[in-house]
LORO-858192 format. One record per residue (C-alpha): residue number from 0; x, y, z. Coordinates in steps of 0.001 Angstrom, whole numbers. Layout:
   i       u       v       w
 NUM       X       Y       Z
...
! end
This chain:
   i       u       v       w
   0  129030  252841 -213313
   1  129775  250083 -211332
   2  127345  247090 -211145
   3  125854  246555 -207681
   4  124205  242952 -207233
   5  120795  243187 -205991
   6  119686  240797 -203016
   7  117864  238675 -205320
   8  120891  238296 -207770
   9  122759  236900 -204692
  10  120052  234349 -203765
  11  120204  233160 -207376
  12  123639  232633 -207417
  13  123819  230880 -204394
  14  120852  228562 -205233
  15  122600  227895 -208641
  16  125980  226973 -206731
  17  124074  225000 -204265
  18  122466  223038 -206934
  19  125523  222372 -208830
  20  127373  221377 -205483
  21  124351  219104 -204401
  22  124459  217210 -207922
  23  128418  216707 -207499
  24  128125  215507 -204097
  25  125193  213166 -205177
  26  127240  211571 -208084
  27  130261  211122 -205681
  28  128057  209172 -203083
  29  126423  206677 -205950
  30  130013  204656 -206196
  31  130537  204850 -202219
  32  127140  203578 -201383
  33  127322  200811 -203960
  34  130529  199634 -202651
  35  129091  199707 -199130
  36  126150  197443 -200453
  37  128398  194956 -202095
  38  130751  194628 -198853
  39  127766  194223 -196590
  40  126234  191472 -199188
  41  129402  189711 -199249
  42  129731  189535 -195501
  43  126122  188365 -195060
  44  126405  184957 -196146
  45  125591  182345 -193106
  46  128864  180724 -191829
  47  129682  177234 -192144
  48  128841  175470 -188831
  49  130739  172402 -189485
  50  133808  170680 -191260
  51  133274  166889 -192054
  52  131730  165694 -188732
  53  133348  168474 -186320
  54  131226  171606 -185400
  55  132490  174987 -185681
  56  131158  177119 -183355
  57  132315  180408 -182007
  58  135071  181782 -181495
  59  136173  179779 -184762
  60  135196  180272 -188086
  61  136263  178534 -191476
  62  134798  181599 -193696
  63  136369  184817 -193455
  64  134581  187206 -191366
  65  132978  184226 -189046
  66  133931  183971 -185177
  67  136287  186118 -183489
  68  139095  187911 -185199
  69  141751  186551 -182875
  70  141021  183120 -184278
  71  141239  184427 -188106
  72  142831  181943 -190614
  73  143904  179526 -187962
  74  141360  176903 -189228
  75  141074  175616 -192601
  76  138609  173156 -194087
  77  139993  171347 -197143
  78  137566  168875 -198705
  79  135685  167862 -195631
  80  138980  167647 -193435
  81  139919  170307 -190659
  82  143308  171303 -190202
  83  144810  173790 -187662
  84  147642  176224 -188955
  85  150687  176615 -187156
  86  154095  178161 -187537
  87  155362  174710 -187957
  88  152833  173885 -190709
  89  149274  172426 -190705
  90  148209  169541 -188552
  91  144857  167725 -188943
  92  142069  168316 -186283
  93  140692  165334 -184864
  94  138097  166971 -182652
  95  136878  170271 -180944
  96  135556  170689 -177324
  97  133809  173752 -176317
  98  132689  172593 -172896
  99  135975  171993 -171767
 100  137793  174242 -174500
 101  140590  172418 -176492
 102  141494  171068 -179964
 103  142764  167691 -180146
 104  145283  167398 -183208
 105  147603  164834 -184849
 106  151131  165218 -185950
 107  151817  162754 -189096
 108  155505  163140 -188047
 109  155607  161962 -184698
 110  156346  158452 -183757
 111  153585  155756 -183664
 112  153254  152330 -182971
 113  153659  150957 -186665
 114  157289  152636 -186701
 115  158618  150398 -184054
 116  162560  151046 -183787
 117  162376  152659 -187371
 118  162266  156450 -186589
 119  161152  158798 -189413
 120  162391  162456 -189726
 121  160219  164708 -187605
 122  159542  168428 -186919
 123  158876  170230 -183761
 124  155270  171268 -183199
 125  155141  174670 -182373
 126  152318  177439 -181649
 127  152121  181126 -182379
 128  152404  182514 -178919
 129  150346  185831 -180201
 130  147149  183652 -180419
 131  145086  182575 -177636
 132  146331  178782 -177997
 133  148428  177008 -175482
 134  149611  173541 -175312
 135  147812  171697 -172473
 136  149446  170571 -169288
 137  147596  167353 -169984
 138  150296  166282 -172581
 139  153129  164031 -172156
 140  155879  163748 -174199
 141  158028  160826 -174953
 142  161248  161101 -176606
 143  163238  158135 -178070
 144  166975  157325 -178211
 145  168275  160576 -176940
 146  171792  161214 -176835
 147  173274  161104 -173301
 148  175658  163694 -173994
 149  173228  166233 -174426
 150  170069  165253 -172530
 151  170011  164304 -168980
 152  168014  161184 -168411
 153  167366  159376 -165202
 154  164716  157685 -163628
 155  162012  159772 -161279
 156  159751  158873 -158527
 157  156164  158547 -158871
 158  155899  161552 -156963
 159  157349  163471 -159921
 160  154803  162017 -162355
 161  151910  163538 -160319
 162  153830  166820 -159561
 163  156535  167517 -162386
 164  156589  171239 -161530
 165  158049  170076 -158133
 166  161019  168208 -159785
 167  163907  168688 -161803
 168  163613  169098 -165826
 169  165470  165729 -166606
 170  163959  163314 -168971
 171  162259  160573 -166890
 172  163256  157149 -167938
 173  161164  155380 -165301
 174  157956  156801 -166969
 175  154697  154821 -166887
 176  153992  155749 -170490
 177  157453  154544 -171511
 178  156995  151195 -169699
 179  153715  150933 -170862
 180  153335  152600 -174450
 181  149751  153337 -175456
 182  148199  150511 -177526
 183  152076  148764 -178261
 184  153498  148219 -174968
 185  156586  146555 -176496
 186  156935  148282 -179759
 187  160376  149796 -179100
 188  162413  146910 -178390
 189  165864  147968 -177272
 190  165293  151611 -178085
 191  165402  153959 -175003
 192  162747  156081 -173877
 193  161992  159086 -171477
 194  159099  161337 -170590
 195  159439  165058 -170369
 196  156925  168006 -170360
 197  158614  171006 -172399
 198  157119  174057 -170849
 199  158093  176095 -173938
 200  157894  174898 -177825
 201  161462  175781 -177998
 202  162457  173261 -175525
 203  160660  170803 -177621
 204  162625  171929 -180458
 205  165811  171617 -178578
 206  165020  167836 -177267
 207  164246  166732 -181062
 208  167831  168161 -182019
 209  169158  165325 -179917
 210  166730  162925 -179955
 211  165585  160511 -182921
 212  161856  161232 -182602
 213  159091  161900 -180150
 214  155393  160985 -179663
 215  152579  163314 -177671
 216  150358  161510 -175392
 217  147459  163272 -173959
 218  145169  161803 -171274
 219  141524  161537 -172323
 220  138760  161987 -169404
 221  136165  158851 -170071
 222  133821  160338 -167285
 223  134410  157024 -164977
 224  135346  157047 -161543
 225  138640  157893 -160554
 226  141451  156724 -160712
 227  139934  154951 -164005
 228  138701  158234 -165462
 229  141562  158896 -167864
 230  143274  156882 -170476
 231  146351  157819 -172456
 232  146034  158295 -176410
 233  148414  159718 -178848
 234  147824  163367 -179962
 235  148395  166950 -178886
 236  145957  168687 -177074
 237  145865  172494 -177772
 238  143965  174457 -175164
 239  142209  177711 -176381
 240  140038  180392 -174771
 241  136697  181607 -175553
 242  136342  185611 -175738
 243  133033  186313 -173916
 244  131575  189742 -174876
 245  128303  191634 -174482
 246  128155  192255 -177975
 247  128562  188621 -179022
 248  125860  187633 -176279
 249  123277  189933 -177663
 250  123902  188657 -180900
 251  123153  185298 -180193
 252  120281  185565 -177805
 253  117430  183499 -179451
 254  114825  186022 -178304
 255  116559  188628 -180532
 256  117202  186535 -183799
 257  119785  184183 -182907
 258  122578  185469 -185028
 259  126108  184305 -185529
 260  129085  186333 -184221
 261  131590  187847 -186715
 262  133522  190715 -187701
 263  134202  193369 -190669
 264  136879  191763 -192931
 265  138058  195189 -193192
 266  138182  196672 -190049
 267  137792  193838 -187918
 268  134907  195453 -185811
 269  131994  193215 -184336
 270  129329  192215 -186648
 271  126112  190222 -185918
 272  125523  188092 -188963
 273  121970  187439 -189924
 274  120152  185450 -192583
 275  119092  188868 -194460
 276  122421  190441 -193727
 277  124486  192091 -191081
 278  123756  194095 -188059
 279  125711  195902 -185291
 280  123718  194659 -182524
 281  121134  191808 -182979
 282  119136  190371 -185658
 283  115513  190991 -184538
 284  116308  195129 -183820
 285  117913  195365 -187528
 286  115504  193175 -189558
 287  112487  193227 -187468
 288  112360  189323 -187224
! end
């Protein structure tokens, strides 16, 4: 005689199966939950706001998960000294301006006043074109002892110094900066000098192939009345962009907890970093500050 399961038996069987399935699901969820909490805890630490005397604000970060992911790993703070990472090496950062977004860096390999006629081996400075960095048009580049067989050198008019884009691409031997080297006007002696603005880092690399060395001079704004509002100083100015997003503005809003903009180190999705942990919108709404 065939056994016909009753309705009650079917319910008992389903109940037993459901209980077993729920237990297995609960066991599986435990390590996943613990893993998620560990990740959140690791990312909720407050980001460092300075390196030495240089403030570190959005979009930058020197701790992973801080700032904007487009600038991830580009700045490094080593023993209180800030460095910019580029394809051509690491360069010391002298200052960062957020009101007029730019970074001022030093190139230890470029010519300086103490070198005089002794030209040390140098390397071309280059930027990763996939990053939001760009060489500032406020930089002037001086090249020393270039080969006349490979580099076109000739004097240019004052018009070309003010409007270089409207003149040819020759290296200017009559440049004001060549005649009045900042801080050491007569250091070069008999060595030749010409001024040229490379529109691409590849141009800088080619120039250094046929010149003994180079120096970068940027024009620092003093805030004085023109034409005395700019003075030349050695260094390389690198401009950057500050990405503005609604998520970041809401996170930084002081009335909503004043968090710091960051990102998930695995997915790079936006996170609002707060004292008590991470939020996807703002600190006040998440932690009832």
